[in-house]
C-alpha positions in Angstrom: 7.2 -26.8 -111.4 6.2 -29.6 -109.0 4.2 -31.9 -111.3 3.0 -32.1 -114.9 0.3 -34.3 -116.5 -1.7 -34.2 -119.7 -5.1 -35.0 -121.3 -6.5 -35.2 -124.7 -9.9 -33.7 -123.7 -9.4 -30.5 -121.7 -11.3 -30.3 -118.4 -14.2 -27.8 -117.8 -13.9 -26.6 -121.4 -17.3 -27.6 -122.7 -15.9 -30.5 -124.7 -17.8 -33.8 -124.8 -16.0 -36.8 -126.3 -17.9 -40.0 -126.1 -18.1 -43.5 -127.6 -20.3 -46.6 -127.6 -18.8 -49.6 -125.9 -19.0 -53.3 -125.6 -18.6 -54.2 -122.0 -17.9 -57.7 -120.7 -20.9 -59.0 -118.9 -23.2 -56.1 -119.9 -26.3 -56.4 -122.1 -25.7 -56.7 -125.9 -29.2 -55.4 -126.7 -29.0 -52.8 -129.4 -31.3 -50.6 -127.4 -29.1 -50.7 -124.2 -27.4 -47.5 -123.2 -23.7 -48.3 -123.8 -22.4 -44.8 -124.3 -19.7 -43.3 -122.2 -17.5 -40.2 -122.2 -13.7 -40.9 -122.5 -10.4 -39.2 -122.1 -6.8 -40.1 -123.1 -4.5 -39.0 -120.3 -0.9 -39.1 -119.1 0.7 -41.0 -116.3 -0.1 -39.8 -112.7 -3.1 -37.8 -114.0 -5.5 -38.6 -111.2 -3.1 -38.0 -108.4 -1.7 -34.8 -109.8 -5.2 -33.4 -110.4 -6.5 -34.5 -106.9 -8.9 -37.2 -108.2 -8.9 -40.0 -105.6 -8.2 -43.5 -106.7 -10.8 -45.9 -105.2 -9.5 -49.3 -106.4 -6.7 -50.7 -108.6 -4.0 -48.5 -110.0 -3.3 -45.5 -112.1 -1.5 -45.6 -115.5 2.3 -45.8 -115.5 5.0 -45.4 -118.1 4.8 -49.1 -118.7 1.4 -48.8 -120.2 2.5 -48.5 -123.9 1.5 -49.9 -127.2 3.8 -52.9 -126.5 1.8 -53.8 -123.3 -1.7 -55.0 -122.6 -4.4 -52.4 -123.3 -5.8 -50.9 -120.0 -8.4 -48.4 -118.9 -9.5 -46.7 -115.7 -13.2 -45.9 -115.1 -15.1 -43.7 -112.7 -17.8 -44.4 -110.2 -20.7 -43.6 -112.6 -19.2 -46.0 -115.1 -19.1 -48.8 -112.5 -22.6 -48.0 -111.3 -24.1 -48.1 -114.8 -22.3 -51.1 -116.4 -21.5 -53.2 -113.3 -24.2 -52.3 -110.8 -21.6 -51.0 -108.4 -19.7 -54.3 -108.3 -15.9 -54.5 -108.5 -15.0 -54.1 -112.2 -11.2 -54.7 -111.8 -10.1 -57.3 -114.4 -13.2 -56.9 -116.5 -12.8 -55.9 -120.2 -14.3 -53.4 -122.5 -13.8 -52.2 -126.1 -15.0 -49.3 -128.2 -17.7 -50.1 -130.7 -20.5 -52.6 -130.9 -21.3 -55.7 -132.9 -18.7 -58.2 -133.9 -16.0 -57.0 -131.4 -14.3 -58.7 -128.5 -13.5 -56.7 -125.3 -9.8 -56.6 -124.9 -9.1 -53.5 -122.8 -8.8 -54.4 -119.2 -10.1 -52.2 -116.4 -7.2 -51.7 -113.9 -8.5 -48.9 -111.7 -11.6 -47.0 -110.5 -11.5 -43.3 -109.6 -14.0 -40.9 -108.0 -16.4 -39.0 -110.2 -15.1 -35.6 -111.3 -16.4 -32.8 -113.5 -15.8 -33.3 -117.2 -17.0 -30.6 -119.5 -18.6 -28.1 -117.1 -18.6 -27.2 -113.4 -22.4 -27.4 -113.2 -22.6 -30.7 -115.1 -23.4 -33.9 -113.2 -20.3 -36.0 -113.6 -20.9 -38.4 -116.5 -19.6 -42.0 -116.7 -16.1 -41.8 -118.1 -13.4 -44.3 -119.1 -9.8 -43.2 -119.4 -7.0 -44.6 -121.5 -3.2 -43.9 -121.4 -2.0 -41.7 -124.3 1.0 -44.0 -124.7 -1.3 -46.7 -126.0 -2.8 -44.4 -128.6 -1.5 -44.8 -132.1 -2.3 -41.2 -133.0 -2.6 -38.3 -130.6 -3.4 -35.0 -132.4 -3.4 -32.5 -129.5 -2.8 -32.6 -125.8 -3.7 -30.3 -122.9 -0.9 -30.1 -120.3 -1.6 -29.4 -116.6 1.3 -27.9 -114.7 1.3 -27.6 -110.9 3.7 -24.9 -109.6 4.2 -22.6 -106.6 5.3 -19.8 -108.9 3.1 -16.8 -109.9 1.3 -17.2 -113.2 3.3 -14.3 -114.9 6.5 -16.2 -114.1 5.6 -19.7 -115.0 4.0 -19.0 -118.4 7.3 -17.7 -120.0 9.1 -20.7 -118.5 6.6 -23.1 -120.1 7.0 -21.4 -123.5 10.8 -21.6 -123.2 10.7 -25.3 -122.3 8.4 -26.2 -125.2 10.5 -24.2 -127.6 13.6 -26.1 -126.5 11.8 -29.4 -127.2 10.4 -28.4 -130.6 10.3 -24.8 -131.9 7.6 -25.7 -134.4 5.3 -27.1 -131.7 2.4 -24.6 -131.1 1.6 -23.7 -127.5 -1.9 -22.2 -127.2 -4.4 -21.0 -124.6 -2.1 -20.9 -121.6 -4.2 -20.1 -118.6 -4.7 -21.0 -115.0 -7.4 -23.6 -114.0 -9.2 -20.8 -112.1 -9.4 -18.8 -115.4 -10.7 -21.9 -117.2 -13.5 -22.3 -114.6 -14.4 -18.6 -115.0 -14.5 -19.0 -118.8 -16.8 -22.1 -118.4 -19.3 -20.1 -116.3 -19.0 -16.8 -118.1 -22.5 -17.0 -119.6 -23.9 -17.9 -116.2 -22.2 -14.9 -114.6 -23.8 -12.6 -117.2 -27.2 -14.1 -116.4 -26.5 -13.7 -112.7 -25.5 -10.1 -113.1 -28.6 -9.3 -115.1 -30.7 -11.2 -112.6 -29.2 -9.1 -109.8 -29.8 -5.9 -111.7 -33.5 -6.8 -112.2 -33.8 -7.9 -108.6 -32.5 -4.4 -107.5 -35.0 -2.8 -109.9 -37.8 -5.0 -108.6 -37.0 -4.0 -105.0 -37.0 -0.3 -106.0 -40.3 -0.6 -107.8 -41.7 -2.5 -104.8 -40.6 0.3 -102.5 -42.2 3.0 -104.8 -45.4 0.9 -105.1 -45.6 0.4 -101.4 -45.0 4.1 -100.7 -47.6 5.2 -103.3 -50.3 2.8 -102.1 -49.8 3.5 -98.4 -49.5 7.2 -98.9 -52.7 7.3 -100.9 -54.5 5.2 -98.3 -53.4 7.5 -95.5 -54.3 10.6 -97.5 -57.8 9.2 -98.1 -58.2 9.0 -94.3 -57.6 12.7 -93.8 -61.3 13.4 -93.0 -61.3 10.5 -90.5 -58.2 11.9 -88.9 -59.8 15.3 -88.6 -62.9 13.8 -86.9 -60.7 11.9 -84.4 -58.8 15.1 -83.6 -62.1 17.0 -83.0 -63.2 14.2 -80.7 -60.0 14.7 -78.6 -57.6 12.2 -80.0 -53.9 13.1 -79.6 -52.0 13.7 -82.8 -49.2 11.3 -81.7 -51.6 8.5 -81.0 -53.2 8.9 -84.5 -49.7 8.7 -86.1 -49.0 5.6 -84.0 -52.3 4.0 -85.1 -51.5 4.7 -88.8 -48.0 3.2 -88.4 -49.3 0.1 -86.7 -51.6 -0.5 -89.6 -48.8 0.1 -92.1 -46.4 -2.3 -90.5 -49.2 -4.9 -90.1 -49.7 -4.9 -93.9 -45.9 -4.9 -94.4 -45.6 -7.9 -92.0 -48.2 -9.9 -93.9 -46.2 -9.3 -97.1 -43.0 -10.3 -95.5 -44.5 -13.5 -94.0 -45.6 -14.6 -97.4 -42.7 -13.2 -99.5 -39.7 -14.3 -97.6 -40.5 -18.1 -97.4 -41.6 -17.9 -101.1 -38.3 -16.3 -102.0 -36.3 -19.0 -100.1 -38.2 -21.8 -101.8 -37.6 -20.3 -105.3 -33.9 -19.8 -104.5 -33.5 -23.4 -103.5 -35.1 -24.5 -106.8 -32.5 -22.4 -108.6 -29.6 -23.8 -106.5 -28.4 -26.3 -109.1 -28.2 -23.5 -111.7 -25.6 -21.6 -109.6 -21.9 -22.1 -109.1 -19.9 -20.5 -106.4 -22.9 -18.6 -105.2 -25.3 -19.4 -102.3 -28.9 -19.6 -103.2 -29.8 -17.9 -99.9 -27.9 -14.9 -98.7 -29.1 -13.6 -95.3 -27.5 -10.2 -95.9 -29.4 -9.7 -99.2 -32.7 -10.7 -97.6 -32.1 -8.5 -94.6 -31.2 -5.5 -96.8 -34.4 -6.0 -98.9 -36.5 -6.2 -95.7 -34.9 -3.1 -94.4 -35.5 -1.2 -97.6 -39.1 -2.1 -97.7 -39.5 -1.3 -94.0 -38.0 2.2 -94.6 -40.4 2.7 -97.6 -43.3 1.6 -95.4 -42.2 4.0 -92.6 -42.0 6.9 -94.9 -45.3 5.9 -96.7 -47.2 5.9 -93.4 -45.4 8.5 -91.3 -45.1 11.4 -93.7 -48.8 11.5 -94.9 -50.0 10.9 -91.3 -47.9 13.7 -90.0 -49.0 16.0 -92.8 -52.7 15.1 -92.1 -52.5 15.6 -88.3 -50.8 19.0 -88.7 -53.6 20.6 -90.8 -56.5 22.4 -89.0 -59.3 20.2 -87.8 -62.0 22.0 -89.8 -59.9 21.9 -93.0 -59.4 18.1 -92.4 -63.2 17.7 -91.9 -63.9 19.4 -95.3 -61.2 17.2 -97.0 -62.6 15.0 -99.9 
């Protein structure tokens, strides 16, 4: 194990712990938005989780109940309560009304995800757990180079040696936590993909049916052209040009429309691009093949029947 830290509110777990605040220098109007999310964390939390420190300092082992109360805030907090100005040294306190801010801001960190990977980072203030009088549960984050199946038994062993009655629950990697957080979105995405495939298949069948019916209705016209001396190959080429002209119009309208709709859905996706060139190319190819069969097969069949039969075709 290379590093360990802790937090009261587990990250990317759907939890939202918040509080109303009184902030030094901010409006005391009862209608003012003074709500902020919070977390109680261990020393070195930001550095160990890769959250950059912008100004001030992180918490240390000296930040205990015996010392001055301190807090670290994120960029959204600074933007909302201080208009982006340096907040180091300013004070806050939980609650509103007859309270005096006595918790000093000692650091500012970059925004980071709080309860979900798709959530816009909210404003958050952090406090050191050593300054909390009562900490019920804690989530520990362990960074290690060992495989998961090796490190989990070690963690259980260490915790048992510290306190055999201390429960250790929900041991998982951070990647697993992220997958759990987006599980419902993955199900929706899989259903959407299935419906997209079904829609493409139906579009292919519809295109084939319409084009095949259109060419079949022109059997009499094709017979007249053959009687007048038209080559069978040129007639098939004529039909295919018309088929691909119609297909081209559909693609010119459909592809940009699909791209625009995909971009609108971008913020609902995680770990997936809203535009996949391979998928678009595959769909275009499938529709082109459907159009090819829809035009060529009926045209070939119509040009192979006898001219007089074609002329009598209704």
